[in-house]
N, C-alpha and C positions, 0 to 999 in steps of 0.2 A: 339434501345434505348442505350444511352451511360451511363457508370458508372459515378457516381458523383466524383467530384475532390477529389483526396486523396485516391483513392481506386484502386485496381487491380484485375485481375482474380484470382491470387493465394491467395489474402487476407493478404499478408505479410504486406502491408502498414496499413491495418485495425488493425492488431495485434500490430504494433508499435504505432498506434494512441491510442489504449487502454492502452498500457504500459505508454505513455506520460500522458494521462489523469489521471490514478491512481497516477503517481508520482506527478503531479501538485496539485491534490486535497490533498494529504497527506502533501506536503510541505506547503500548506496554513494552514494546522491544527496544525503543530508541531512547537516547539520552535527551534530545531536544524535541519533546512532543509538541511544543508549540509551533514547530515549522512544518508539522505533518498536515497535508491536506490531500483529499481524495476527490477528484471530479470525474463526472460521468461524460462520456462522449458516445453518442449513439451513431453507430456505423451500420451499413447494411448487413444484416444477418448477426450482428453481435453488438454488445454494449462493452465499451472499453472503460475501465477505471484507471485513470491516470493518477499515480502516486507521487506526490512531491515531498521531498523531505530534505533535511540538512545533508550536505555531501558527506560529512564525517559518519553519519549513520546509515549510509547505503549498504556497507558491508554487513551490519547487523541484521538488516532486513533480508539480504540475500542468504546469509547463513553459510556454513561450511558446505562447500560443493553444491551450493544453491538449494539446500534442503528446506530452508525456511520459506523462501519465495515459492517453491514448488508446493509445499504444503498449503499456502494461502491459495495458490491457483487450484489445487484440488478441492478446497472448500468451495471456491467459486463454481467449479464445475458441478459439484453435488447440489449447490443452490439453484444452478441453472437447470439441471435435469428436473428439479421439483417444480420450477416455474416456467418450464418449456422456453428457456432463454440461453443464449450463449454469452458467457462473460470472458474478457481477457483483462489481465492486470499488467500494467506497464509502470515502469519506474522512469521518471521524468528527471534527467540529470541536468542540473544547472551548473554554470561556470562557478568555481570556488571563488568566493570573494576574499580579498586580502585580510579582513578582520577575523575570518574563520581559520585562517592558517596560523598554527602555533609557532611562535618565533623559535627558530634554532638556537640552542644554548652554545656559546663558543666553547671549544674544547680547551680544557685547562691542562697544561703540561707542568708537571712537577718539576721544580728547580733542583 
């Protein structure tokens, strides 16, 4: 029996497909898709996908009560079962830069 298209014996293509899947999912959720990047880190026993994005978009990826990020982790778990790998998804938080902070409008008191 042959492997389905897009897979290999080593599983490297499957790992890349998982990386692309998460990146496309996140880009469809956030406002600033250009700042989304997913990098792979091989650790003993699992592959960690590190997700970097604009600080203002983190809440959109996490979702209400963590449901969105949990759903993405469930997808990774299902993909891992199929390829006999274990995946973890981590959001990498960067410091907020000054140009990303919206200026606060001064309060106007009626005279």
